[in-house]
C-alpha positions in Angstrom: 284.9 -183.6 -56.6 285.3 -179.6 -57.6 283.7 -177.1 -55.0 280.3 -175.6 -56.1 281.2 -172.3 -58.2 279.9 -169.1 -56.7 277.4 -167.8 -58.8 273.7 -167.3 -58.6 272.8 -170.5 -59.1 275.5 -171.8 -57.0 275.7 -169.3 -54.0 278.7 -169.2 -51.7 277.7 -171.2 -48.8 278.9 -168.5 -45.1 281.2 -170.5 -42.9 280.3 -170.3 -38.6 282.9 -167.0 -39.0 280.9 -165.7 -41.9 283.8 -166.3 -44.5 282.7 -167.6 -47.8 284.0 -171.1 -48.2 284.3 -173.7 -50.8 282.0 -176.4 -50.7 283.7 -179.9 -49.4 283.0 -183.8 -50.8 283.2 -185.1 -47.8 280.6 -187.4 -47.0 278.9 -186.3 -43.9 279.1 -188.3 -40.8 275.8 -189.3 -39.5 275.2 -187.8 -35.9 275.3 -190.6 -33.1 272.0 -192.2 -32.7 269.5 -192.3 -29.8 266.3 -193.4 -29.2 264.9 -190.4 -30.4 266.8 -189.9 -33.3 266.3 -194.0 -34.2 262.0 -192.5 -33.7 262.6 -190.0 -36.0 264.4 -191.8 -38.7 262.4 -194.6 -39.1 259.0 -192.1 -39.5 261.2 -190.3 -41.9 262.4 -193.3 -43.7 258.6 -194.8 -43.6 257.2 -191.5 -45.1 255.8 -191.1 -48.6 257.3 -187.4 -48.4 261.2 -186.9 -48.8 262.6 -185.8 -45.5 265.7 -184.3 -45.4 268.3 -182.1 -43.7 270.5 -179.9 -45.3 273.7 -178.3 -44.1 275.2 -175.1 -44.8 278.7 -175.1 -43.3 281.5 -176.9 -44.6 281.6 -179.2 -45.7 278.1 -178.4 -47.4 275.4 -181.0 -48.5 272.9 -183.3 -47.3 273.2 -184.7 -43.7 270.0 -186.7 -44.4 267.7 -187.8 -47.3 264.6 -190.0 -46.6 264.4 -193.3 -49.1 261.5 -191.5 -50.4 264.0 -189.8 -52.9 264.5 -192.5 -54.7 260.8 -192.7 -56.0 260.3 -189.4 -56.5 263.5 -188.1 -57.9 265.2 -191.5 -59.2 268.3 -190.6 -57.0 269.6 -192.7 -54.1 270.4 -190.9 -50.8 274.0 -191.9 -51.0 274.0 -190.0 -54.4 272.8 -187.0 -53.0 275.3 -187.4 -49.9 277.9 -187.9 -52.5 277.5 -185.0 -54.7 275.1 -182.1 -53.1 275.6 -180.3 -56.5 272.8 -182.4 -57.8 270.4 -180.3 -56.3 271.1 -177.5 -59.3 270.2 -180.7 -61.8 266.6 -181.3 -60.5 265.4 -177.8 -59.4 264.0 -175.8 -62.2 266.1 -172.8 -63.3 263.5 -170.1 -62.5 263.3 -171.5 -58.7 267.3 -171.6 -58.4 266.8 -168.3 -56.7 265.0 -169.6 -53.4 267.0 -172.3 -53.2 270.1 -169.7 -53.2 268.2 -167.4 -50.7 268.2 -170.7 -48.4 271.6 -171.6 -49.2 272.7 -167.7 -48.2 271.0 -168.3 -44.9 268.3 -165.3 -46.3 265.1 -167.9 -46.1 263.3 -167.5 -43.1 261.1 -170.3 -43.5 257.8 -170.9 -42.3 256.0 -171.0 -45.3 254.7 -173.5 -47.7 256.2 -173.2 -51.2 255.6 -174.6 -54.4 258.5 -175.4 -56.5 259.0 -177.5 -59.8 261.8 -180.4 -59.5 263.2 -182.2 -62.3 263.5 -186.2 -62.0 266.5 -188.1 -63.0 265.0 -188.8 -66.6 264.1 -185.0 -66.9 260.4 -185.5 -66.0 259.3 -182.4 -64.7 257.1 -182.8 -61.3 255.6 -180.6 -58.7 256.4 -180.5 -55.0 255.3 -178.7 -51.9 258.0 -178.0 -49.8 258.0 -177.0 -45.9 261.7 -176.0 -44.9 262.7 -174.6 -41.7 266.1 -173.0 -40.7 268.3 -174.1 -38.3 270.3 -171.3 -36.1 273.2 -171.6 -33.8 274.8 -168.4 -32.9 272.5 -166.0 -34.9 273.5 -168.3 -38.0 271.7 -170.5 -40.3 273.6 -173.5 -40.5 271.3 -175.9 -41.8 267.8 -176.3 -43.1 265.5 -179.2 -42.6 262.2 -179.7 -44.5 260.2 -182.0 -46.5 259.1 -182.3 -49.9 255.9 -183.9 -51.2 254.9 -184.8 -55.0 251.7 -182.8 -55.8 252.0 -183.1 -59.7 248.7 -184.8 -60.0 247.2 -182.4 -57.7 248.3 -179.4 -59.9 247.4 -181.4 -63.2 244.0 -181.8 -61.8 243.4 -178.0 -61.0 245.3 -177.5 -64.5 242.5 -179.8 -65.9 239.9 -178.1 -63.9 241.0 -174.8 -65.2 241.4 -175.8 -68.9 237.9 -177.5 -68.0 236.4 -174.1 -66.7 238.0 -171.9 -69.5 236.1 -174.4 -72.5 233.2 -174.2 -70.5 233.4 -170.2 -70.2 234.3 -170.1 -73.7 231.3 -172.4 -74.8 228.8 -170.3 -72.7 229.9 -167.1 -74.3 229.8 -168.6 -77.9 226.5 -170.6 -77.6 223.2 -168.6 -78.6 221.6 -168.8 -75.1 221.3 -167.4 -72.2 223.9 -168.3 -69.5 224.5 -166.8 -65.8 226.3 -167.9 -63.0 225.7 -167.0 -59.4 227.0 -167.7 -56.1 225.0 -169.1 -52.9 224.5 -165.0 -52.1 222.8 -164.5 -55.6 225.9 -162.7 -56.8 226.4 -162.7 -60.2 229.8 -164.4 -61.1 229.1 -164.6 -65.2 227.4 -163.4 -67.5 227.7 -164.4 -71.1 227.5 -162.0 -74.4 223.5 -163.2 -75.2 222.8 -162.1 -71.6 224.5 -158.8 -72.1 222.7 -158.0 -74.9 219.6 -158.6 -74.0 219.8 -157.0 -70.5 221.7 -153.9 -72.1 224.6 -154.1 -69.6 228.1 -155.3 -69.9 230.0 -158.2 -68.2 231.5 -155.9 -66.1 228.5 -154.2 -64.8 227.1 -157.3 -63.9 229.4 -159.2 -61.7 229.2 -158.6 -58.4 225.8 -157.6 -58.3 222.9 -159.4 -56.9 221.0 -161.2 -59.5 217.7 -160.8 -58.3 217.5 -156.8 -57.5 219.2 -156.5 -61.0 217.9 -158.4 -63.7 214.6 -160.1 -62.2 211.1 -158.1 -62.0 210.4 -156.7 -58.4 206.8 -158.6 -58.5 208.7 -162.0 -59.2 211.8 -161.8 -56.9 210.8 -163.8 -53.8 209.6 -166.7 -55.9 212.7 -166.4 -58.1 214.6 -167.0 -55.2 212.6 -169.7 -53.8 213.0 -171.7 -57.6 217.2 -170.9 -57.8 217.4 -172.5 -54.2 216.4 -175.4 -55.1 219.7 -175.7 -57.1 222.0 -175.4 -54.1 219.5 -178.0 -52.2 221.9 -181.3 -52.2 218.1 -183.5 -51.7 216.4 -181.5 -54.2 216.4 -182.5 -58.2 217.1 -179.1 -60.2 214.4 -178.5 -62.7 213.7 -175.9 -65.4 211.4 -172.8 -64.2 210.4 -169.8 -66.2 211.1 -166.4 -64.5 211.1 -162.7 -66.0 214.1 -161.2 -67.0 214.3 -156.9 -66.8 215.9 -155.9 -70.4 217.1 -152.9 -72.0 214.7 -150.3 -71.9 213.0 -151.2 -69.0 210.4 -154.3 -70.5 210.4 -157.9 -69.1 211.0 -161.4 -71.2 209.8 -164.6 -70.2 213.3 -166.9 -70.0 213.0 -170.5 -69.3 216.0 -171.8 -67.3 217.7 -175.0 -66.9 220.1 -174.8 -63.8 223.0 -177.1 -62.6 224.7 -176.7 -59.4 228.7 -175.8 -59.3 230.0 -178.3 -56.7 233.5 -177.5 -55.1 236.3 -180.2 -53.6 233.6 -181.1 -50.6 230.9 -181.9 -52.9 228.9 -178.8 -51.5 226.9 -176.5 -54.1 228.9 -173.2 -54.0 227.1 -171.6 -56.7 225.1 -172.4 -60.0 224.9 -172.0 -63.5 221.7 -172.0 -65.7 221.1 -171.7 -69.2 217.8 -169.8 -70.3 215.8 -169.8 -73.3 213.8 -167.0 -74.3 210.5 -168.1 -74.6 208.5 -164.6 -74.7 207.4 -165.3 -78.1 206.4 -169.0 -77.4 204.2 -167.9 -74.3 202.5 -165.1 -76.6 201.9 -167.7 -79.5 200.5 -169.7 -77.1 198.3 -166.6 -75.8 197.8 -165.7 -79.4 196.1 -169.1 -79.9 194.1 -169.0 -77.0 192.4 -165.6 -77.9 192.1 -167.2 -81.4 190.4 -170.3 -80.0 188.3 -167.9 -78.2 187.6 -165.2 -80.9 186.4 -168.4 -83.1 183.8 -169.6 -80.3 182.6 -166.6 -79.9 182.4 -165.0 -83.2 179.1 -164.5 -84.9 180.2 -166.4 -88.0 179.9 -170.0 -88.3 183.3 -171.7 -88.5 183.5 -175.6 -89.6 186.7 -177.7 -89.6 186.8 -181.0 -92.0 189.2 -183.3 -92.5 190.6 -184.3 -96.0 187.6 -187.0 -96.5 185.1 -184.2 -96.0 184.3 -185.5 -92.3 183.3 -182.4 -89.8 185.8 -182.2 -86.8 184.6 -179.1 -85.5 181.9 -176.4 -85.5 181.9 -173.3 -83.5 178.5 -172.5 -81.4 177.6 -169.9 -84.5 177.3 -173.0 -86.4 174.6 -174.8 -84.0 172.7 -171.2 -83.7 172.5 -170.6 -87.5 171.8 -174.4 -88.8 170.2 -175.9 -85.5 172.0 -178.6 -85.5 174.4 -179.8 -81.9 178.0 -180.1 -82.3 177.8 -183.8 -81.4 174.9 -184.4 -84.1 177.4 -183.1 -87.1 180.9 -184.6 -85.5 181.9 -187.3 -88.4 179.4 -186.2 -90.9 180.0 -184.7 -94.0 178.2 -181.1 -94.9 175.4 -183.3 -96.7 173.9 -182.9 -93.8 172.8 -179.7 -94.3 172.4 -179.5 -97.9 169.3 -178.0 -99.2 169.0 -179.7 -102.8 168.8 -176.3 -104.2 172.4 -176.3 -105.7 173.1 -179.3 -108.1 176.2 -181.4 -108.2 177.8 -179.7 -110.9 178.1 -176.7 -108.3 179.6 -178.9 -105.5 182.1 -180.7 -107.9 183.5 -177.4 -109.0 183.8 -176.3 -105.5 186.0 -179.7 -104.4 188.1 -179.2 -107.3 188.8 -175.8 -106.3 189.9 -176.9 -102.8 191.8 -180.3 -103.9 193.9 -178.2 -106.2 195.0 -175.8 -102.8 193.1 -173.1 -103.7 190.3 -171.1 -101.1 186.7 -171.0 -102.5 184.1 -168.5 -102.2 180.6 -168.1 -102.7 177.4 -168.7 -101.8 175.5 -172.0 -100.0 172.0 -172.4 -99.8 171.7 -174.8 -96.8 169.0 -176.4 -94.8 168.5 -175.8 -90.9 167.6 -178.7 -88.7 163.9 -177.5 -88.6 163.8 -177.7 -92.5 163.8 -173.8 -93.3 166.7 -172.6 -95.9 169.2 -170.1 -95.4 171.9 -168.4 -97.5 175.3 -168.3 -96.5 178.3 -166.2 -97.7 181.3 -168.8 -97.3 184.8 -168.7 -97.6 186.3 -172.4 -97.7 190.4 -172.6 -97.4 192.2 -176.0 -97.4 195.2 -175.9 -94.3 198.4 -177.7 -95.1 201.0 -179.3 -92.8 204.9 -178.5 -93.0 205.7 -180.5 -96.0 202.6 -178.8 -97.6 200.1 -181.6 -97.6 196.4 -180.6 -97.0 195.3 -181.5 -94.2 192.0 -179.9 -93.2 189.8 -177.4 -94.8 188.4 -174.8 -92.9 184.9 -172.9 -93.7 184.2 -169.4 -92.6 180.6 -168.7 -93.3 178.2 -165.6 -92.4 174.2 -165.8 -92.5 173.0 -163.6 -95.4 169.6 -165.2 -95.2 168.1 -161.8 -94.3 170.5 -159.8 -96.6 169.5 -161.7 -99.6 165.5 -161.1 -98.6 166.4 -157.5 -98.3 167.9 -157.3 -101.6 164.9 -158.9 -103.2 162.7 -156.2 -101.2 164.9 -153.5 -102.3 165.1 -154.5 -106.1 161.4 -154.9 -106.0 160.7 -151.5 -104.6 163.2 -149.5 -106.5 160.7 -147.6 -108.2 159.0 -146.4 -105.1 162.5 -145.4 -103.8 163.2 -143.4 -106.5 159.8 -141.8 -106.4 160.1 -140.8 -102.7 163.5 -139.4 -103.4 162.2 -137.4 -106.1 159.4 -136.0 -103.6 161.5 -135.5 -100.8 164.1 -133.3 -102.8 161.9 -130.9 -102.9 161.0 -130.7 -99.0 162.1 -127.0 -97.2 162.4 -126.7 -93.4 159.1 -125.1 -92.3 159.2 -122.4 -89.8 159.4 -124.6 -86.4 161.0 -128.4 -86.7 157.3 -129.5 -85.7 155.6 -128.6 -88.5 158.7 -129.9 -90.7 158.3 -133.3 -88.8 154.1 -132.9 -89.7 154.9 -132.2 -93.2 157.2 -135.6 -93.2 154.5 -137.6 -91.5 151.9 -136.6 -93.9 153.9 -137.5 -96.7 155.0 -140.7 -95.1 151.3 -142.2 -94.5 150.5 -141.1 -98.6 152.6 -144.7 -99.0 150.7 -147.8 -100.0 149.7 -150.0 -96.9 150.8 -147.2 -94.4 148.3 -146.9 -92.6 149.6 -144.6 -89.4 152.7 -142.7 -89.1 154.5 -140.3 -86.5 157.5 -138.9 -85.4 159.6 -139.2 -82.1 162.3 -137.0 -81.0 165.0 -137.8 -78.0 166.6 -135.2 -75.5 170.1 -135.8 -74.2 168.5 -137.0 -71.1 166.8 -140.0 -73.3 163.5 -138.6 -72.6 161.4 -139.3 -76.2 158.7 -136.8 -77.1 155.8 -137.2 -79.9 156.9 -134.7 -82.3 154.3 -135.3 -85.1 151.6 -138.1 -85.8 148.6 -139.1 -88.2 145.4 -139.0 -85.9 145.3 -142.8 -85.3 146.8 -144.4 -82.9 147.8 -141.1 -81.4 145.0 -138.7 -79.9 145.7 -134.9 -80.7 146.5 -134.0 -77.4 149.2 -136.8 -77.6 151.4 -134.5 -79.5 154.3 -132.9 -77.8 153.7 -135.3 -75.1 156.6 -137.3 -73.0 156.6 -140.8 -73.7 156.9 -142.8 -70.4 161.0 -143.1 -69.5 160.5 -147.0 -69.7 159.2 -147.1 -73.4 161.6 -144.3 -74.2 164.5 -146.2 -73.4 163.2 -149.0 -75.7 162.6 -146.6 -78.7 166.0 -145.0 -78.4 167.5 -148.6 -78.6 165.6 -148.7 -81.7 167.0 -145.6 -83.2 170.1 -146.3 -82.6 170.0 -149.6 -84.8 168.8 -150.4 -88.2 165.6 -150.1 -90.1 163.2 -152.9 -89.1 159.5 -154.3 -89.6 157.8 -156.7 -87.1 154.5 -157.5 -85.9 153.1 -155.4 -83.3 153.7 -156.6 -79.7 153.1 -154.8 -76.5 155.7 -153.3 -75.0 156.8 -152.5 -71.6 156.0 -149.1 -70.4 153.9 -147.7 -73.2 150.9 -147.4 -71.7 147.4 -147.4 -73.5 149.5 -147.4 -77.1 149.4 -151.0 -78.0 145.4 -150.8 -77.3 145.1 -147.7 -79.0 146.9 -149.3 -82.1 144.9 -152.7 -82.0 141.6 -150.8 -82.1 142.9 -149.0 -84.9 143.3 -152.3 -86.5 147.3 -152.2 -86.7 149.2 -155.2 -87.3 152.7 -154.5 -87.6 154.9 -151.6 -87.5 157.9 -150.4 -88.9 160.6 -148.1 -87.7 163.7 -145.9 -89.4 166.3 -144.5 -87.4 167.1 -140.5 -87.9 170.3 -139.0 -87.1 174.1 -139.6 -87.6 176.2 -140.7 -84.4 173.5 -140.4 -81.1 169.9 -140.9 -82.7 167.8 -137.6 -82.7 164.7 -139.0 -83.8 162.7 -142.3 -85.2 160.2 -142.7 -87.6 157.3 -145.3 -86.9 154.5 -146.5 -89.5 152.0 -148.9 -88.7 150.1 -151.1 -91.3 147.1 -153.5 -90.8 146.5 -157.3 -92.3 148.1 -160.5 -91.4 151.0 -159.9 -93.5 151.4 -156.1 -92.3 154.8 -156.8 -91.2 155.8 -158.1 -94.7 154.5 -155.4 -96.4 156.3 -153.1 -94.2 159.5 -154.6 -95.0 159.2 -153.8 -98.6 158.6 -150.0 -98.0 161.9 -150.1 -95.6 164.0 -148.3 -98.3 161.6 -145.9 -98.9 161.2 -145.3 -95.2 164.9 -144.3 -95.4 164.7 -142.0 -97.7 162.1 -140.3 -95.8 164.4 -140.9 -92.6 167.3 -139.0 -94.7 165.2 -136.3 -95.3 164.2 -135.7 -92.0 167.6 -135.7 -90.8 168.9 -133.4 -93.4 166.0 -131.0 -92.3 165.7 -131.7 -88.6 169.2 -132.7 -87.0 170.7 -129.2 -87.2 167.8 -127.6 -85.2 167.2 -130.4 -82.9 171.1 -131.2 -82.4 171.1 -127.6 -81.4 168.1 -128.0 -78.8 169.9 -130.8 -77.4 173.1 -128.6 -77.0 171.2 -125.4 -75.7 169.6 -128.0 -73.1 172.8 -129.3 -71.9 174.0 -125.8 -71.7 171.0 -124.5 -69.9 171.1 -127.4 -67.3 174.8 -126.9 -66.8 174.3 -123.1 -66.2 171.2 -123.6 -63.8 173.3 -126.3 -61.9 176.3 -123.4 -61.5 173.8 -121.0 -60.2 171.8 -123.3 -57.9 174.7 -125.1 -56.5 177.0 -121.8 -56.3 180.1 -123.9 -58.2 182.0 -120.8 -58.4 184.0 -118.5 -56.2 184.9 -114.7 -56.0 188.6 -113.7 -56.0 189.8 -110.2 -55.7 192.8 -108.6 -57.5 194.3 -105.4 -55.6 194.3 -101.8 -57.6 197.0 -99.7 -56.4 198.4 -96.4 -56.2 201.6 -96.2 -58.4 203.2 -93.4 -56.4 203.4 -94.8 -52.9 202.2 -98.3 -53.7 198.8 -98.2 -51.4 195.8 -100.3 -52.2 193.3 -98.0 -53.0 190.6 -100.7 -54.6 190.1 -104.7 -55.5 188.3 -105.9 -58.6 186.4 -108.9 -58.0 186.5 -111.9 -60.8 185.0 -115.1 -60.7 186.6 -118.4 -61.0 184.5 -121.4 -61.4 184.9 -124.8 -59.8 185.4 -127.1 -62.8 188.1 -124.8 -63.9 186.4 -123.5 -67.3 187.6 -120.1 -68.2 184.9 -117.5 -67.0 184.8 -115.8 -70.6 183.2 -119.3 -71.9 180.9 -119.8 -68.8 179.3 -116.4 -69.4 179.1 -116.7 -73.2 177.8 -120.1 -72.5 175.1 -118.7 -70.3 174.5 -115.4 -72.4 173.5 -118.2 -75.6 170.9 -119.7 -73.7 169.3 -116.5 -72.1 170.9 -117.1 -68.6 173.5 -114.4 -68.6 171.6 -112.2 -66.7 170.9 -114.6 -63.9 174.7 -116.0 -63.9 176.2 -112.5 -63.9 173.8 -111.8 -60.7 174.5 -114.6 -59.1 178.5 -113.8 -59.2 178.1 -110.1 -58.3 175.9 -111.3 -55.3 178.9 -113.7 -53.8 181.4 -110.9 -54.9 180.1 -108.3 -53.1 179.2 -110.7 -49.9 182.6 -112.2 -50.2 184.1 -108.4 -50.3 183.2 -108.0 -46.8 186.2 -109.8 -45.6 188.4 -107.4 -47.6 190.4 -104.5 -45.2 188.0 -101.6 -44.9 188.8 -98.4 -46.9 189.8 -99.7 -50.4 186.6 -99.6 -53.0 185.0 -102.5 -54.8 185.5 -102.9 -58.7 182.4 -105.2 -60.1 182.6 -106.4 -63.6 179.2 -106.3 -65.4 177.5 -106.2 -68.9 175.6 -103.2 -70.2 172.1 -105.9 -69.8 172.7 -106.2 -66.0 172.7 -102.5 -65.9 169.7 -102.0 -67.7 167.8 -104.7 -65.3 167.1 -102.2 -63.1 165.1 -104.0 -60.0 167.3 -106.9 -60.2 170.3 -105.0 -60.3 169.3 -102.8 -57.4 168.2 -105.3 -54.9 172.0 -106.9 -55.3 173.9 -103.3 -54.7 171.8 -102.8 -51.8 174.2 -105.5 -50.3 177.3 -103.7 -50.8 179.0 -101.4 -47.4 181.7 -100.3 -49.5 182.7 -97.6 -52.2 182.0 -99.3 -55.9 183.0 -99.1 -59.2 181.1 -100.8 -61.8 183.3 -102.0 -64.5 181.5 -102.1 -68.1 182.3 -105.0 -70.3 181.8 -105.2 -73.8 180.2 -108.8 -74.2 176.8 -107.3 -75.6 176.3 -104.4 -78.5 175.1 -101.2 -76.6 172.5 -99.6 -79.1 171.0 -97.4 -76.8 173.8 -95.6 -75.1 171.0 -92.5 -73.4 169.2 -95.7 -71.6 172.3 -97.1 -70.7 173.1 -93.8 -69.0 169.6 -93.4 -67.5 170.1 -96.8 -65.9 173.2 -95.9 -64.6 172.1 -92.6 -63.2 169.1 -94.3 -61.0 171.5 -97.2 -59.6 172.7 -94.1 -57.1 174.6 -91.2 -57.0 177.8 -92.8 -55.2 178.6 -95.8 -58.1 181.6 -94.7 -60.3 181.8 -96.2 -64.0 184.9 -97.7 -65.5 185.4 -99.0 -68.7 187.6 -101.7 -69.3 190.2 -102.6 -72.1 190.8 -98.8 -73.6 192.8 -99.0 -76.5 191.5 -102.5 -77.5 189.0 -101.5 -80.4 186.7 -98.7 -81.9 183.7 -100.0 -79.8 185.7 -99.3 -77.0 186.4 -95.9 -77.8 182.4 -95.3 -78.2 181.8 -96.3 -74.3 184.5 -93.7 -73.8 182.8 -91.1 -75.8 179.1 -92.5 -74.8 179.4 -93.2 -71.2 181.9 -90.7 -69.7 183.4 -93.1 -67.3 185.1 -92.2 -64.2 187.8 -94.4 -64.6 189.6 -95.4 -67.6 191.1 -98.9 -67.5 194.2 -99.2 -70.2 193.9 -102.5 -72.2 196.5 -105.3 -70.8 197.8 -105.4 -74.7 199.1 -101.6 -74.4 200.8 -102.2 -71.0 202.5 -105.5 -71.9 206.0 -104.3 -72.4 205.0 -100.5 -72.8 208.8 -100.1 -71.2 210.1 -101.3 -74.1 207.5 -99.8 -77.2 207.6 -96.3 -77.9 204.4 -96.9 -80.2 202.8 -98.1 -76.9 204.0 -95.6 -74.8 202.2 -92.6 -77.5 198.9 -94.4 -77.3 199.3 -94.5 -73.5 199.9 -90.7 -73.3 196.9 -90.0 -75.6 194.8 -92.0 -73.2 196.4 -90.1 -70.5 195.7 -86.9 -72.0 191.9 -87.7 -73.1 191.8 -88.3 -69.1 192.8 -85.5 -68.2 190.9 -83.5 -70.5 187.7 -85.0 -69.7 188.7 -85.0 -65.6 188.9 -89.2 -65.7 191.3 -91.1 -64.1 193.9 -93.6 -65.7 194.3 -97.7 -64.7 196.9 -99.6 -66.3 195.8 -103.2 -66.1 198.2 -106.3 -66.4 201.5 -104.6 -65.1 203.7 -107.6 -64.5 207.1 -106.3 -64.2 208.7 -103.1 -62.0 210.1 -101.6 -65.7 206.6 -101.7 -66.8 205.6 -99.7 -63.6 208.1 -97.0 -63.9 207.4 -96.4 -67.7 203.7 -96.1 -66.9 204.4 -93.8 -63.8 206.6 -91.6 -65.7 203.9 -91.3 -68.8 201.5 -90.0 -65.8 199.6 -93.1 -65.2 199.1 -93.2 -61.2 196.8 -96.5 -60.9 197.7 -99.9 -61.8 197.1 -103.6 -61.1 198.4 -106.6 -62.1 200.8 -109.6 -60.9 203.3 -107.5 -59.9 201.2 -106.2 -56.9 199.5 -109.4 -56.4 197.3 -112.5 -58.3 193.6 -112.7 -57.9 193.1 -114.3 -54.5 190.2 -115.2 -52.0 189.4 -112.1 -49.8 190.9 -113.9 -46.7 194.5 -113.6 -48.4 193.9 -109.9 -48.5 192.2 -109.9 -45.1 195.6 -109.6 -43.3 197.3 -105.9 -42.3 198.6 -104.9 -46.2 200.6 -102.6 -44.3 203.4 -105.5 -44.0 202.9 -105.8 -47.7 204.0 -104.1 -51.1 200.4 -102.4 -51.2 199.0 -100.5 -48.2 195.1 -100.0 -47.8 194.1 -96.5 -48.1 190.8 -95.1 -46.4 189.1 -92.9 -49.1 186.5 -93.1 -51.9 187.8 -93.6 -55.4 187.9 -90.7 -56.5 189.5 -89.2 -53.2 192.0 -91.4 -53.6 193.0 -90.2 -56.9 192.7 -86.6 -55.7 194.7 -87.0 -52.7 
């Protein structure tokens, strides 16, 4: 036999001296046997694994190969002993490098190696190799090892891999949600459908906590319990519902069908679950429940019959209208309630329509259990199954008996209504709502059958007042009196409904009205509400005789015409009264509860920043703008009271301000003209004061106003607000000759960048100098505005630049530490210094 070639597939073999040498064909001589080697050989020969020793010194080859090699490869040990190069026939070329490393002594061993071999018949097999190098004098002289056939194991793993791949592909393609998690709840697989619904990619989901990522927070505890049953070997996994957090933050209901993922040991290492989105189904069932509840609670009668016409369902409204209990009509046909007033042809035409699959609509005249007839407006519809066959009929019916009676009454009284309409068209409002109401009541009593009429009005608190009435049943001294509150509540409920007529009955809380009405011969009464939205009034009439209610019902259209006229004539004035009452109650409450607080804004010297005064302002507890509150108070003649209350509060609160700076108080000319009342408030002050006149009211007599200002005392100074804001403001400047001219914020805002504003400021400053007045600029918010105003000769100012309005306690600290310092001088002295 030729030597093994020196190539990567047939490496050189080192000799003891390290030199390369060709292999020998000499068959190895087995070493002498002893007891130990006998036992080893016996074990090796009985092993199903191939046990071998391969010599790397000359002559190279197998020292030993166990008999199992025949079953594994198809070669006998003797054939391998005789031809060592057979190793390159059964080793796959891809694995030849590791064999070459072993032959070259470069393999250190210690690891399990999987290697493909080829049987003698060419069949490939997988082997698990364990090699141990034999080293002498630092040289690897041999390799001992074992080889085990693991083809079935590899094939099983490959089948499993392919199966898992097929499962993965199937789960990715299925139109259901699919997820796999491990025992710790970490996501190991998420199919595209789940990713689409959650709005996250597979890469974003993998490795994240399923419960924290995809389950709503409120359901996480119960969800963990539900999913944990899949890992319980003794439990049988069952379907369950959980919420799923979807893209956009919403939640869908998912019904999961889980199955464990079992490892080689039989333990559940994870689970995979398929999920159905059942949100729509649950919503449909919820809708079905709501519809069922609606049908049970609706005011319309609902009857369901089968194709034979036998009743299978009626709702409570049917029982209420017909008087029949449900169990009395079940299985019966609708003939049980037929009145006989509609002939057979009528019903034949109805059934022809229904059996052809069309909806029938019309009116049915039926007879109740107590014998009375009633009219129903009905819509009967065939119900079809999935195949299109009619399975049931559903009738929805509304009791229109009263409407048809009213139609008859309206038809009979149409002429009367037209006459009333012509009459009320000529009505005009009288001087007062009470006079207008009296005229309406007198006209109503002129109608036939009407023996008494009265008009009641309501205020916002629910109280009712007799505005106008005929002599009976109301004595004259009852006009304008309040109705007891218990009865007023019932009257207000009547005014919120429809017009009606009914026999006269005693009502709770009505005092002697019922007895007085009976004495007057009244047996029935009718009512017509007046007003849109919240009722403002109620027109009531009375009639006598046993059929009084029936006769009054015929007059309801005419009464409604009178009510409409009363609404047009009375509603604006009465609504205004109601609103005024609400405003008056609100303003009086503000004053009584002192629901406001004074705040103060500093007025500073622009040259040195010293605080020379504080302007008192008012803030209301509910956050309403002060100008709106004062306007509301003036509208209900409480403007003077509110202003004086606010002035008093400002003067009292100013005691906490630093001593020295003057106090500027805002007040209207009307307050100045109140003389004694303002005097009493101003007597409370303890510091120099400036009265800042506002422009909410027109001044007709400046002479009287100047005289009233003089009477307030010589130590008061006057300021005119919003100079430059309008012509009326200039009249204030000329007529009142104020000590201070306050430049309007509209001129101050952006004055540093506007030459027109600067010119107007210069003009006002010139006027002040010419008339020995001083100028205060309002609304300074920037340093640029301050510097520009100072350059234009304005030496006093206020605005957010120096401080926002704040309680007196805010300004009670030592102002020397801030940008504005307190000055211990009077208003004029502060300017002249």
